C-alpha positions in Angstrom: -1.6 -34.5 56.1 -4.5 -34.2 53.4 -6.8 -31.0 53.8 -9.6 -32.8 52.2 -11.8 -35.5 52.5 -11.7 -36.7 48.9 -7.9 -36.8 49.0 -8.4 -38.8 52.2 -10.4 -41.1 50.2 -8.1 -41.6 47.3 -5.0 -42.6 49.5 -6.6 -44.9 51.9 -6.5 -47.7 49.6 -2.7 -47.6 49.2 -0.7 -50.3 51.6 2.4 -49.1 53.0 4.3 -51.7 51.8 4.7 -53.4 48.7 6.0 -56.5 49.7 5.8 -58.3 46.3 7.1 -55.7 44.2 11.3 -54.7 43.7 12.4 -51.5 44.4 12.3 -50.5 40.8 9.4 -51.3 38.9 8.8 -52.2 35.3 5.1 -53.9 35.3 2.6 -51.6 33.6 0.1 -49.8 36.3 -2.9 -48.5 34.6 -4.6 -48.4 38.2 -2.2 -45.7 39.2 -2.1 -44.1 36.0 -6.0 -43.7 36.3 -5.3 -42.0 39.8 -3.3 -39.8 38.5 -5.2 -38.1 35.8 -8.1 -38.3 39.1 -5.5 -35.0 40.3 -6.9 -31.8 38.6 -4.5 -29.9 41.1 -0.7 -29.2 41.8 -1.3 -30.2 45.7 -3.0 -33.6 45.0 -0.7 -34.8 42.2 2.4 -33.8 44.5 0.9 -35.9 47.3 0.3 -39.0 45.6 3.9 -38.2 44.1 5.2 -38.6 47.3 3.4 -42.1 47.6 5.1 -43.2 44.8 8.9 -42.0 46.2 7.8 -43.8 49.4 6.9 -46.9 47.8 9.5 -47.1 45.3 7.6 -46.1 42.2 9.1 -43.2 41.2 12.1 -44.9 39.2 8.8 -46.6 37.0 9.4 -45.5 33.5 5.5 -45.4 32.5 4.9 -43.8 36.0 7.9 -41.4 35.4 6.4 -40.4 32.5 2.6 -40.1 33.0 4.1 -37.6 36.0 5.9 -35.6 33.6 3.0 -35.3 31.3 0.6 -34.7 34.3 2.8 -31.8 36.0 3.4 -30.4 32.2 -0.5 -30.3 31.6 -1.0 -28.3 35.3 1.7 -26.0 34.0 4.8 -27.1 35.9 7.2 -27.1 33.4 9.8 -27.0 36.0 8.6 -30.1 38.1 8.4 -32.2 35.0 12.0 -31.4 34.5 12.9 -32.3 37.9 11.1 -35.7 37.5 13.1 -36.4 34.3 16.8 -35.4 36.2 15.7 -38.1 38.7 15.1 -40.7 36.6 18.0 -43.3 36.4 18.8 -44.1 32.8 16.0 -42.7 31.5 14.4 -44.7 28.5 12.8 -43.9 25.4 9.4 -43.3 26.9 10.4 -40.8 29.6 12.3 -39.1 27.2 9.5 -38.9 24.4 7.5 -37.4 27.3 9.4 -34.9 28.5 10.5 -34.1 24.9 6.4 -33.4 24.2 6.0 -30.9 27.2 9.2 -28.8 26.1 7.5 -28.3 22.7 4.4 -27.7 24.2 5.8 -24.9 26.6 7.6 -22.9 23.4 11.2 -24.4 25.2 11.9 -25.6 21.1 15.3 -25.6 21.5 15.6 -27.7 24.6 13.3 -30.4 23.2 15.7 -30.4 19.9 18.7 -31.1 22.8 16.6 -34.0 23.7 16.0 -35.0 20.8 19.6 -34.8 19.5 20.7 -37.1 22.6 18.1 -39.8 22.2 19.5 -40.0 18.7 23.3 -40.3 20.1 21.8 -43.2 22.3 20.2 -44.7 19.4 16.5 -43.6 21.2 14.3 -42.1 18.7 10.4 -41.1 19.2 8.1 -42.8 18.6 4.6 -41.4 16.0 3.4 -39.3 18.6 6.5 -37.8 19.5 7.6 -36.8 16.2 4.9 -34.3 15.4 6.5 -32.2 18.7 10.1 -32.7 17.4 8.8 -30.9 13.9 6.5 -28.4 15.6 9.9 -27.0 17.5 11.7 -27.3 13.9 9.2 -24.8 12.4 9.0 -22.6 15.7 12.8 -22.1 15.2 12.6 -21.7 11.3 15.4 -24.5 11.2 14.7 -26.0 8.3 17.7 -27.7 7.6 17.4 -29.5 11.1 14.2 -30.6 9.8 15.3 -32.1 6.9 17.6 -34.3 9.0 14.6 -35.2 11.3 13.0 -36.0 8.2 15.1 -38.2 7.2 14.9 -40.3 10.4 10.9 -40.4 10.2 11.5 -42.2 6.6 14.1 -44.4 7.8 11.9 -45.6 11.1 8.7 -45.7 8.8 6.5 -43.0 10.6 5.9 -41.3 7.4 3.1 -43.7 6.5 0.9 -42.2 9.7 -1.1 -39.1 8.9 -0.3 -37.0 12.0 3.5 -37.3 11.6 2.9 -36.5 7.6 0.9 -33.2 8.6 3.5 -32.5 10.9 6.0 -32.5 7.9 3.9 -30.4 6.0 3.3 -27.9 8.5 6.8 -27.5 9.5 8.2 -27.1 5.6 5.3 -24.4 4.9 5.7 -22.5 8.2 9.5 -22.2 7.3 8.2 -21.2 3.7 10.3 -24.1 2.2 8.3 -25.6 -0.5 11.1 -28.1 -2.2 10.7 -31.2 0.0 6.5 -30.1 0.7 5.5 -31.4 -2.7 7.4 -34.6 -2.3 5.5 -34.8 1.6 2.6 -34.3 0.0 2.8 -36.7 -3.0 3.8 -39.2 -0.7 0.5 -39.2 0.8 -2.7 -40.8 0.1 -5.4 -38.6 2.1 -9.1 -38.5 2.0 -9.5 -35.6 5.0 -11.1 -32.4 3.2 -10.0 -30.7 5.5 -6.2 -31.5 5.7 -6.4 -30.8 2.5 -8.0 -27.4 3.1 -5.6 -26.3 5.6 -2.5 -27.1 3.1 -3.9 -24.7 0.8 -4.9 -22.0 3.4 -1.4 -22.4 4.7 0.6 -22.2 1.3 -1.7 -18.7 0.5 -0.8 -18.0 4.0 2.7 -18.1 3.5 3.0 -16.2 0.2 3.2 -19.0 -2.0 0.1 -19.0 -4.1 1.4 -21.0 -6.8 1.9 -23.5 -3.9 -2.0 -23.8 -3.2 -3.0 -24.6 -6.7 -0.5 -27.3 -6.4 -1.6 -28.8 -3.5 -5.3 -28.4 -4.9 -4.6 -30.4 -7.9 -2.6 -33.2 -5.8 -6.3 -33.0 -3.9 -8.0 -34.0 -7.4 -6.0 -36.5 -8.0 -6.6 -38.1 -4.8 -10.7 -38.0 -6.1 -11.2 -35.7 -3.4 -14.0 -33.1 -4.0 -13.7 -29.7 -2.7 -15.8 -27.7 -0.5 -16.8 -23.9 -0.2 -13.2 -23.6 1.8 -11.6 -24.8 -0.7 -13.3 -22.1 -3.3 -12.7 -19.6 -1.4 -9.0 -20.1 -0.4 -8.2 -20.4 -4.0 -9.9 -17.6 -4.7 -7.6 -15.6 -2.3 -4.6 -17.1 -4.2 -6.0 -15.9 -7.3 -6.0 -12.3 -6.4 -2.5 -12.7 -5.1 -1.2 -13.9 -8.5 -3.5 -11.0 -9.9 -4.7 -13.8 -12.8 -8.4 -13.1 -13.8 -8.2 -16.2 -16.2 -7.7 -18.7 -12.7 -10.7 -16.8 -11.3 -12.8 -18.1 -14.0 -11.5 -21.4 -13.8 -12.8 -21.6 -9.8 -16.1 -19.8 -11.0 -16.4 -22.6 -13.3 -15.4 -25.5 -10.9 -18.1 -23.6 -8.3 -21.0 -23.9 -11.1 -20.1 -27.7 -12.0 -20.0 -28.6 -7.9 -23.1 -26.7 -7.7 -21.6 -24.3 -5.3 -23.4 -21.5 -7.0 -25.8 -20.9 -4.2 -23.4 -20.8 -1.0 -23.7 -16.9 -0.3 -20.1 -17.3 1.5 -18.9 -18.6 -2.2 -20.4 -16.2 -4.5 -19.2 -13.4 -1.8 -15.6 -14.4 -2.3 -15.9 -14.8 -5.8 -17.4 -10.9 -6.2 -14.4 -9.9 -4.2 -12.1 -11.6 -6.5 -13.9 -9.9 -9.4 -13.8 -6.6 -7.7 -10.1 -6.7 -6.8 -8.7 -7.6 -9.9 -10.6 -4.4 -11.6 -13.2 -6.9 -13.6 -16.4 -5.0 -13.0 -18.3 -6.4 -15.8 -17.9 -9.9 -14.4 -18.5 -8.2 -10.8 -21.9 -6.9 -11.7 -23.0 -9.5 -13.9 -22.0 -12.1 -10.9 -24.2 -9.4 -8.4 -27.2 -9.4 -10.4 -27.4 -12.8 -10.4 -26.9 -13.6 -7.1 -30.1 -15.5 -5.0 -29.3 -14.0 -1.7 -27.7 -10.6 -1.3 -26.6 -9.2 2.8 -24.5 -6.3 3.5 -20.9 -7.6 2.7 -22.1 -8.4 -0.9 -23.4 -4.9 -1.4 -20.6 -3.2 0.4 -18.0 -5.3 -2.3 -19.8 -4.2 -5.1 -20.1 -0.4 -3.9 -16.0 -0.2 -2.8 -15.2 -1.7 -6.3 -17.0 0.9 -8.5 -15.4 3.9 -6.1 -11.9 2.4 -6.0 -11.9 1.6 -9.8 -12.9 5.4 -10.8 -16.7 4.9 -10.9 -17.9 7.2 -8.1 -21.4 8.0 -9.5 -22.2 4.2 -9.7 -21.0 3.6 -6.5 -23.3 6.2 -5.2 -26.4 4.5 -7.4 -25.8 1.3 -6.1 -26.1 2.6 -2.9 -29.3 4.4 -3.3 -30.8 0.8 -4.9 -29.4 -0.8 -1.3 -31.7 1.2 0.7 -34.3 0.9 -1.6 -33.8 -2.8 -1.2 -34.2 -2.6 2.8 -30.4 -3.3 3.6 -28.9 -1.0 6.0 -26.0 0.8 5.3 -23.0 -0.2 8.2 -19.2 1.3 8.8 -17.9 -0.6 5.5 -20.5 1.2 3.5 -20.0 4.4 4.7 -16.3 4.8 3.8 -16.2 4.0 0.0 -19.4 6.4 -0.1 -18.0 8.9 1.2 -14.9 8.4 -0.9 -17.2 8.2 -3.9 -18.6 12.0 -2.6 -15.6 13.1 -2.5 -15.2 12.6 -5.8 -18.0 13.7 -7.3 -17.8 16.9 -4.8 -21.1 17.0 -4.3 -21.3 18.9 -0.3 -25.5 18.2 -0.3 -24.4 14.3 -0.3 -21.6 14.6 1.8 -23.4 16.5 4.6 -26.4 13.8 4.3 -24.1 11.0 5.0 -22.2 13.0 7.5 -25.5 13.1 9.2 -26.3 9.2 8.4 -23.1 8.6 9.8 -23.6 10.2 13.7 -27.2 9.1 13.6 -26.3 5.7 12.9 -23.2 5.9 15.6 -21.0 4.6 13.0 -18.1 8.0 13.7 -16.8 5.8 16.4 -14.3 4.3 13.8 -11.6 7.2 13.1 -11.3 5.9 9.9 -14.9 7.4 9.1 -13.4 10.6 10.4 -10.6 10.7 7.7 -12.3 10.3 5.0 -14.9 12.8 6.2 -11.7 15.3 6.2 -10.6 14.3 3.0 -14.6 14.4 1.5 -14.8 18.2 3.1 -11.1 19.6 2.0 -12.1 18.1 -1.9 -15.4 19.7 -1.8 -14.1 23.1 -0.9 -15.3 22.6 2.8 -11.7 23.7 4.4 -13.3 24.8 7.9 -15.6 22.0 7.9 -12.8 19.8 7.7 -10.8 21.4 10.2 -13.8 20.7 12.6 -14.2 17.2 11.7 -10.2 16.9 12.5 -10.3 18.6 15.5 -13.3 16.7 17.0 -11.5 13.4 16.6 -9.7 12.3 19.8 -7.6 9.2 18.7 -6.2 11.0 16.0 -3.9 8.6 13.7 -1.3 9.7 10.9 -4.0 9.4 8.5 -5.6 12.1 10.4 -2.7 14.2 10.2 -1.9 13.4 6.7 -5.5 14.3 5.2 -5.8 17.9 6.9 -2.1 18.5 5.5 -3.2 17.5 2.5 -6.2 19.6 2.6 -4.6 22.9 3.4 -1.7 22.3 0.1 -4.9 22.0 -2.1 -5.8 25.4 -0.5 -2.9 26.8 -1.2 -2.2 27.1 2.8 1.4 26.2 2.8 2.5 27.5 6.0 -0.5 26.3 7.6 0.4 22.8 6.7 4.0 22.9 7.7 2.9 24.1 11.0 0.3 21.3 11.5 3.4 19.0 10.8 5.2 20.2 13.1 2.3 20.3 16.0 2.1 16.4 14.8 5.4 15.9 15.6 5.3 17.5 18.6 2.6 14.9 19.9 4.7 12.1 19.6 3.6 10.6 16.2 5.5 9.0 14.1 5.9 10.3 10.6 5.3 7.7 7.5 6.3 8.4 4.1 2.8 9.2 3.0 3.1 12.4 5.4 6.2 13.1 4.1 5.0 12.9 0.3 2.0 15.3 1.3 4.0 17.8 3.0 7.1 18.4 0.1 4.4 20.2 -1.9 4.1 22.7 0.7 7.9 23.2 1.0 7.9 23.8 -3.2 4.5 26.0 -3.1 6.9 28.4 -0.8 10.2 27.9 -2.6 11.3 26.8 0.6 14.6 24.2 -0.5 16.1 24.1 3.2 12.8 22.7 4.4 13.1 20.2 1.5 16.4 19.2 2.6 15.2 18.8 6.5 12.5 16.3 5.1 15.1 14.6 3.3 17.6 14.0 6.7 14.3 13.4 8.7 13.4 10.5 6.0 16.6 9.4 5.7 16.5 9.2 9.6 13.5 7.5 10.1 14.5 4.7 7.0 11.6 6.1 5.1 13.6 6.3 2.0 13.5 2.6 0.7 10.0 3.7 -0.8 10.4 4.1 -4.3 7.6 6.8 -4.4 8.8 8.8 -1.4 12.4 9.3 -3.3 10.5 10.2 -6.0 8.7 13.0 -4.5 11.7 14.1 -3.0 13.8 14.2 -6.5 10.7 16.3 -7.9 11.1 18.7 -4.8 14.7 19.4 -5.5 14.2 19.8 -9.2 11.1 22.3 -8.8 13.6 24.2 -5.9 16.3 24.6 -8.9 18.4 22.1 -7.2 18.8 19.9 -10.1 21.9 18.8 -9.0 20.4 16.7 -5.7 17.6 15.9 -8.1 20.0 13.4 -10.2 22.3 12.2 -7.1 19.0 11.1 -5.8 18.4 9.5 -9.1 21.9 7.8 -9.3 21.4 6.6 -5.5 18.6 4.6 -6.5 19.6 0.4 -8.0 18.9 0.0 -11.6 16.4 -2.6 -11.0 14.6 -0.6 -8.5 13.7 2.2 -10.7 10.5 2.4 -11.5 8.4 4.0 -14.8 7.6 6.9 -12.1 11.2 7.6 -11.1 12.7 7.7 -14.9 9.9 10.3 -15.6 10.2 12.0 -12.3 13.8 12.9 -13.7 12.9 13.6 -17.5 10.3 16.1 -16.2 12.6 17.9 -14.2 15.5 17.8 -16.9 12.9 19.3 -19.5 12.0 22.1 -17.1 15.3 23.3 -16.4 15.8 23.1 -20.3 18.4 20.8 -20.7 16.8 18.6 -24.0 19.9 16.2 -24.3 20.0 15.3 -20.2 15.8 14.6 -21.5 16.7 12.3 -24.2 20.1 10.9 -23.0 17.6 9.6 -19.8 15.0 8.4 -22.0 17.6 6.4 -24.0 18.8 4.8 -20.9 15.5 4.0 -19.5 14.2 2.2 -23.0 17.7 -0.2 -22.4 16.8 -1.1 -18.8 13.7 -2.5 -20.1 11.5 0.1 -18.5 8.1 0.6 -21.0 8.2 4.5 -21.3 4.2 5.8 -21.0 2.4 8.5 -21.8 3.7 11.3 -19.0 7.3 10.1 -20.5 6.1 11.8 -23.7 4.8 14.8 -21.9 8.4 15.2 -20.6 10.1 15.0 -23.6 7.8 17.1 -25.3 8.1 19.7 -23.1 11.8 19.6 -22.9 11.5 20.1 -27.2 8.8 23.2 -26.3 11.9 24.4 -24.0 14.5 24.1 -26.5 12.8 24.5 -29.9 13.0 21.3 -31.0 10.6 21.0 -33.4 11.6 17.9 -35.5 12.3 16.2 -32.4 8.7 17.0 -30.8 7.1 15.3 -34.3 9.7 12.3 -33.7 8.5 11.8 -30.6 4.9 12.5 -31.0 4.7 9.7 -34.2 7.0 7.0 -31.6 4.5 7.2 -29.2 2.0 6.7 -31.7 3.3 3.8 -33.7 6.0 1.9 -31.6 4.2 2.3 -28.1 0.4 2.7 -29.4 -0.6 5.2 -27.0 -3.4 7.9 -28.2 -2.2 11.6 -27.4 -4.1 13.2 -25.0 -5.1 17.2 -24.5 -1.6 18.1 -22.5 0.5 16.4 -25.5 -1.7 18.3 -28.1 -1.0 21.5 -25.8 2.6 21.1 -26.0 3.0 20.4 -29.5 0.7 23.4 -30.7 2.7 25.1 -28.0 5.9 24.1 -30.0 4.8 25.1 -33.6 3.5 28.1 -32.3 6.9 29.5 -30.7 8.5 28.1 -34.0 6.1 30.8 -36.0 4.2 27.6 -37.5 1.1 29.1 -36.6 -0.5 27.5 -39.6 0.6 24.0 -38.9 -0.4 24.5 -35.4 -3.9 25.3 -36.6 -4.0 22.4 -39.1 -3.1 20.2 -35.7 -5.5 21.1 -33.9 -8.6 20.6 -36.6 -6.9 17.0 -36.9 -7.5 16.1 -33.4 -9.7 13.2 -33.0 -11.0 15.0 -30.0 -12.4 18.5 -29.0 -9.3 20.5 -28.2 -9.7 22.3 -24.5 -8.4 25.3 -23.4 -4.8 23.7 -22.9 -4.9 23.5 -26.5 -6.2 27.0 -27.5 -4.0 28.8 -25.0 -0.8 27.8 -26.6 -2.3 29.1 -29.6 -3.3 32.3 -28.8 0.4 33.2 -27.3 1.3 32.1 -30.2 -0.3 35.1 -32.2 0.6 37.3 -29.5 4.1 36.9 -29.9 4.2 36.6 -33.5 2.0 39.6 -33.6 -0.7 37.5 -35.7 -4.0 39.2 -35.2 -5.7 37.8 -38.2 -8.9 35.3 -38.0 -7.1 32.3 -36.1 -6.2 34.8 -32.9 -9.5 35.9 -32.5 -11.1 32.2 -33.1 -8.8 31.0 -30.7 -9.6 33.7 -28.0 -13.3 33.4 -28.4 -12.8 29.9 -27.8 -11.0 30.0 -24.9 -13.3 33.0 -23.1 -16.0 30.2 -23.8 -14.1 27.8 -21.9 -12.9 29.7 -19.0 -15.1 32.9 -18.6 -13.8 33.7 -15.1 -10.1 34.2 -16.2 -8.9 37.2 -16.2 -6.1 36.4 -18.3 -7.5 35.3 -21.1 -9.4 38.5 -21.5 -6.4 40.4 -20.9 -4.5 38.3 -23.5 -7.1 38.9 -26.5 -6.6 42.8 -25.2 -3.2 42.7 -25.7 -3.5 40.8 -29.4 -6.1 44.1 -30.5 -3.3 46.7 -29.2 -0.8 45.0 -31.3 -3.2 44.9 -34.1 -4.4 48.9 -33.5 -7.6 47.5 -32.8 -8.0 50.2 -30.1 -12.4 49.5 -29.7 -11.6 46.1 -29.1 -8.9 46.9 -26.3 -11.4 49.4 -24.7 -14.2 46.7 -24.5 -11.9 44.2 -23.1 -11.3 46.8 -20.4 -14.7 47.8 -19.9 -15.5 44.1 -19.6 -13.1 43.5 -16.6 -13.8 46.3 -14.9 -17.9 45.6 -15.2 -17.5 42.1 -14.2 -14.8 42.6 -11.5 -12.5 39.9 -12.8 -9.0 40.5 -11.8 -5.6 38.8 -13.2 -3.7 36.7 -10.4 -0.8 38.6 -9.5 2.2 36.6 -10.2 4.3 36.0 -7.3 8.2 34.8 -6.2 9.7 33.7 -3.4 13.3 33.9 -2.1 14.3 31.6 0.4 17.7 33.3 2.7 19.5 31.7 5.5 16.1 29.3 5.9 13.7 32.2 6.0 11.5 32.3 2.9 10.7 36.0 1.6 7.2 36.3 -0.6 7.4 38.7 -3.5 4.4 40.4 -5.7 4.0 42.6 -8.5 4.6 46.4 -7.2 4.8 44.7 -3.2 5.5 47.4 -0.6 4.8 45.1 2.5 7.9 43.6 3.1 10.2 45.3 5.8 13.0 46.0 3.9 11.0 47.7 1.0 12.6 50.7 0.7 16.2 48.9 0.6 15.1 46.9 -1.7 14.1 49.4 -4.4 16.4 51.8 -4.0 18.9 48.6 -5.1 16.7 47.8 -7.9 16.6 52.0 -8.9 20.4 51.8 -8.5 20.6 48.9 -11.0 18.3 50.8 -13.8 20.2 53.7 -13.8 23.4 51.3 -14.3 21.6 49.4 -16.9 20.9 53.3 -18.6 24.2 54.1 -18.9 25.6 50.9 -20.1 23.3 51.3 -23.1 24.3 54.9 -24.0 28.1 53.5 -23.8 27.4 50.4 -25.7 24.4 51.2 -28.2 23.9 47.8 -29.5 22.6 46.4 -26.5 19.6 48.5 -26.7 18.7 46.0 -30.3 19.8 42.8 -28.3 23.0 42.4 -30.1 25.6 40.8 -28.8 29.5 40.9 -29.5 31.7 37.4 -29.7 
């Protein structure tokens, strides 16, 4: 019995018997179909359905298909399937209804099984159902079955329908298969702009930026004019292709199509120029924009910050404020990054205050930027305070603080923080490992490097080329060159980039194995990887450590003439060091004179060291020392080096002057420090250091070694003069 008066009224017109109707009805029942549309609740639908069964209407194909649709629309797919099962010899109309319902509920496999049964019985869906079949293929990423359905569509002539054609295009795009998509698009004559925009966007979204331009070409052939959405989607594809030329073409299209007054189009153009590094064009467009909202300012500020122009970024921020545009969260992040590069603490504090005052510190990314800024501004305590205040820390938060500790030579603290990060359940990524590896290198903890390597392998992080390079460098700096080479060889040849090659070349150069350096350099060129300035710096370092003067000149010449690189201060510093160690001080002096830019401490330092090594105490040594002292007035090592040169020349007045200056100014040379790792424990030693718990035993052994050396010299006097026997 019905519970509501409305449902009673609906059922009252039904006669108890339909004398003129047979048991199986085949005529259309439009009135009954309309009645089903009024059933907005499952209970009402079930009661009407019960009346149909009572009067023998349940086998009617049209009413059965309508019932399947209605139950599915009310969320009862199981009842739709039961109706289908109760129909004797269901025809294509009933099967179409079930197929559509299954597809809507994501039952793609079952939908395709129904379709397969239909084909076997020579029944085919109509133009309204084929899109559901194709959608099921795309949901399962089954492009091969989709091709078969495509064949059926063409055979039945349904490809002429826009709805089916759009479904075919969508299926191929979602499956990432663009071979047949071109044929589908070319076979259609569609003037609907929204349709073309969807094709262009989906091609971009599926990672096929070139396809989006091919679709655009077809769209233009159909004489369909682009709008702001078309342009924005094409500009996204331009960025993916890294094609500034294509971006300029789209810009011309904007001007010709009178879209240059559209803010969204101008914003997309500005974003394209910024992401492709064309700051000149971006700034020109920015200045000519009739309207500039906060998003536009943010794009320009971020562009300058990311491309290494922090000063220009901050100038633009000041200009933005003067124009009355309020800075938001996305203004603060690039601004803080620019301040970090400028190391301007006052600006940093002001920006921090602005963030707090305007409630922009709800995003953890702002806190991460502040941590990095304070670390780079030598305010480690302030960075720690920000880090401790962050409640919802991310992996980036931990990595930034770890990196900050390392930059302030607090390697043990960085390793301790890394352990705390793991204990708190954070998933360590490759960036964190890269940041923490220098801490292990700084304290000579080879076992820690091995642990991090094993942890990376276990966590599946070693597929990252940058992490492999970092591990390689760490092993090499810890003296484990064989392990570094093993890592290098394990990486596939096609995956080795210039950084990987440079890392291994530099490792060999620092270990004095120059033949390996040049062997790798030749293999690098054969593999098609172009060497850069860092490559030649590694080769020159190898020449310095091995005394290969002629090879050094060849490297410098090849760098200039074959690859067009201009040597920088480090390259000239290496070459001066190479010539100086070989005793060619006049050549080193001449090289410095011919430098195309003013030499810095990296160049004068090696020249002064060479003068000391070869007892050259003349004008060159004094001139180099004066230059070095003027450039680094707080470096005590320079004064001590000059003092030693004076002493070698017998100029004791100069020695006394240097010593008294160091004493009065309070400058002290940083003492040398060494690390030794035994059974996973790192032991630190400094000059004349007796703080080690076993210092008595250590110095006793050193004393015994000195006695043995002295005895050996007495027995073999030639050893005292550095002579050797064959």
